[in-house]
N, C-alpha and C positions, 0 to 999 in steps of 0.2 A: 345469684343462685348458690346455695350451700354446696361445698365441695362433695360431701358425702352423697348428696342427691345426684350430682353429675356422674359420679362414679357408679352409682346404682343404675343410672340410665344406660351406661356403657355395658355393665354386667348383664342387664336385661336384654339388650340387643344381641350380645354374644350368646346368651342363654337361648334366645329364639333360634339363632342359627344352629346351635348344637342340637336343639330339639328337632329341627328339620332333618338332621343327619340320622338321629334315632328313628325318625318316622320312616325314612327310606327303607330301613331294615324291616320295620313293623309292617309295611305294606305287603311284603311277600307273605308273611304269616296270614294276614287278613284275606288275601286273594285265595289261598288254598283252603283256609278254614271256611270261608264264605261259600266256596263252590263245591267242596267235597266233605265238609265236616271233619277234616283231618287237621290236628294241630301239628304243624310240620317242624319238629325239633331240628331238622337239618337245614333250616333256612340260613342260619349264620354260616354254616360250612359251605353252603351253595355260594354265598357272597365271596368267601375265601377262594373257593375253587374257580369261580369266574374271574376274579382278579388275577390269580396265579396263571390261569390259562391265557388271559389277555397279555400279561407281561411276557410269558413264554413265547407266544406267537410274535409279539413285537420284536423280541430279541432274536428271533429265528432259532430258538433252542429246539433240540431234538427231544420229543417226548420219550420218557422212560430211558433216557440216555445212561443213567447210572446202572440200571438193570441190564441194559444191552451190553454195556462195557464189562460188567461183572461176569456175564455169561460167555461172551465171545472174546474177551480180552482186548477189546478195541479202545480207542481214545477219542470217541466221537461225542461232542457236546452241543454243537450248533451247526446250522446249515451255511453260515457265513453271510447271511443277509439280514437286513432290518426291514420289517414290514411297517408301512405307514399306519398311523393310529386309527384312522377311519376304517381301513380294510381289516385291521386286527380286531376292531370292535365287531364288525360284521361277521367275521369268522368265529369269534367267541360266541356271538348270538346263535350261530348254527350249532356250535358245540353244546350250548345249553338246551337247544331244541332236541338234539340227539339224546341228551341226558333225560329229557322229559319222556321220550319214547322208551328209553331203557327202564325208567321208574315204572311206567305203566305196564309194559309188556312183561317185565321180570317180577315185579312186586305186587302192585295194586290190582292187577288183573285177577289175581288169585284171592283177593281179600274183599271182594264185593259183598256187601251185606254184613260184614263182620262188626263186632263191637268196637266203639271208638278207642278203647284202651289198646286193642290189638293193632289198630292202625297207627296209634301213637308210638307203640313199641317198635313198629316197623320203621318209622322215621328216625328213631334213635339208632337202630342198626344201620340205616342208610347214612346217617351223619358220620358215624365212625368209619364206615366203608369208604365214603367219599373223601374223608380226611386222609385216609391211608393211600388212596389212589392219587390224590393231589401230591402227596409227599413222593411217591414213586415216580409220578409223571414229570414233575418239575423241580424236585429237590426242596430242601427246607431252608435255604438261605433267604435272608431278608432282601427284598428287591424294591427298587424305586419305580413307581408307576408314573409315567408322563405321557398324557394324551393331549397336551396342549392347553389344559385348563389354566386360567389365570390364578395366581397365588400371591400371597403377601398382602400388605395393608392396602386398603382402598383409599387412594389419595384424595378423591373427591369428598368422601365422607369425613376424612380426617381434617381437611381444610375447612369444610362447611361447619363442622361442630366446633372447630377451634375459633372460627369467627363468631359463632353464636355464644359459646360458653367460656372461651379462653382455654379450652382443653380439647385436644383432638381424640376422637374415638378410634380405637383400633378394631376394625372390622375386616376380616379376611375375605379377599375376592372369591376364594373357593367356596366359602360359606354362602355367599350371595348367589353364586352359580347353582349350588345345591338347592337353595330355596326356590329358584326359578324352575329348575328341573323337577323338583317335588310337586310344585303347583301344576305344571303341565301334565305330569304323570297322573296325579289325582283326578284332574279334569278329564283326561282321556279314559282312565279306568272306570270312572263313574258313568261317563257317557256310554262306554262299551257295555257295562253291566245292565244299564237301564234301557237302552234303545236298540240293541242288536239282538238278533235271534240267538246267537251263540251265548250272549250274556244272560238271556232269560233261561236258556238251557242249563247254564251253570247254576243258577239259583234253584232250578227244579231238582237238579241232582243233589244239591246240598240238603234240600228238604227231605227227600226220600229216594234212595237209590232204586228200589224196586218199582216204585210208582213211575219214576222217570223212564225206566226201561219199558214199562207197560205202554207208554204213549209214544214209543219209537225213538227216544233220545239215546244216542250212542254214548255209553259211559266211557268207552275207550277214547273217543274223540274229545269229549269234554275234559277228561282228566289230563290228556296230553296237552290240550290247549291251556288248561290251568297251570300245569307245571312249567309249560313254556313261558307263560306270562310271569310266573314267579321267578323263573330263571333269569328273565330279562330284568326284572326289578332287582334281583340279587346282583346282576352285573352292574347296574347303575349304582347300587349301594357300595359294591366292591370298588368301583372306580373312584367314588367320592372319598371313601374311607382310606383306600390305598394311596390315593394322591395326597391325603392329609397326613397319614402316619406311616406310610410304607406298607408293602405287601408282606405279611408275616402271619404265622399260624395263630397268633393271638387275635387276629382279625375276626376269627370265628366267634370270639367271646362277645362281640357286639350284640349277638342275639340275646344275651342275658339282659342287656339294657333295654331291648325291645319289649320284654315281657311286661314291665310296669306300664309301658306305653299302651300295650294292648288292653291291660286291665282298666286303664283310665278311659281309653277311647272306645272300647268294645271290640270283641273279636270279629264282628260281622260288618263293621263300618269302615269304608275306605277313607272318608273325610275324618272319621274318628281317630284314625291312626296318626293323621297330621296334627289334629288338635291335642291328642294325648301326648305326642312328642313335644309340642310347644310347651305344654304345661309342665312336663318333666324337665325340659331343658331350662326354662325360666325359673322353675321352683328350686331346682338344685343349685343353680347359679346364685340366686338371691339368698338362699338359705346359707350357703357357704360364705357369701359376702357379709351377711348380717350376724349370723349365729356362729359360724365356723370358728372365728378367732376366740370366741368365749369358751368353746369346749374342745379346743385342740385341733380343729380343722379336719380335713379329709371326709367331710360329710357327703361329698358326691358319691362315695362308695355305698352308702346305705339310704340316703334320703328318698330316692325313687321307690325303693322297695317298701319303706314305711308308708309312703303316700299311697302306694298300690294296695297295701294291706288295709288301710282305712277305707278305700273304695270297695274292696271285697266285702268288708263288714256291712257297709251302709248301702252300696249300690253295686252288687256283684256283676251285673250285666254291662257296667261301664256307662259313660255319658251318652253314647250313641248306639250301644248294643241293643239287640232285640230282647225283650223280656220273655223268657220261656215259661209257658204255662202248660203243665202236664195234667191231664185229666185221668183219673183212675177209677 
């Protein structure tokens, strides 16, 4: 088998794994948009905040320690204990549920029935507010996230591909775990949206807030549920990306890579988020591999957005999105 073809196969596999990581972020966008019609600009910051909170709890750090020390002249930074990973994850989930209550009670409770642009602007303000709170709460240092996930080359795949092709493929164990987690998440979220009373209520609220209220659906409950689910998805994405590249403020920028994923898969499709992520991941990896050397490289920075632009021109609702028909 030609060497270039073997290398392309390895690049494709790694592109698929990277696409799954993009999809984990895009899932949070889809959940909130599908259930409330809100494009949540703050989803990337939610992933950052969840990852920082998880690390802070694991390390036993005192929240707002820098602020407390500045006000009272103390030198308190941690409680002196380490929290097990599983317990830290559960506590972080509770924090994200509390954040969902805060978002609903303080912000969106007062914006029922408002235009989508107003709701979108509210999420922009929320993103910057949450980023500032994360900085005050946990500090801005780069931290290592370790919850026991396997990392490094998968030896089984390396040995198998070496026996087949004479060349071992480098596939990260963390990417494989992310793929399995994403598959379970999508299956669970689709089942929840399609087959539960709460899932049907979410879809009804997305169609029309006032109509949902008129048939007895509680907007407060639905929006708290939606933001809690989005917070959980943000935590999963934050764990995977934090374990891969460290917990730092640039983590919030992964939301920008989720936008082309949404444009390809559709803003209202949970499976579409995964398919869109896989297309983006494989597309940018193969494009860099085949075309990048000819034009100076670094095509990963713009390929996804050019592909998304083409989809916006020819199929703006995405591959799996619902085509909106307005009658006037």
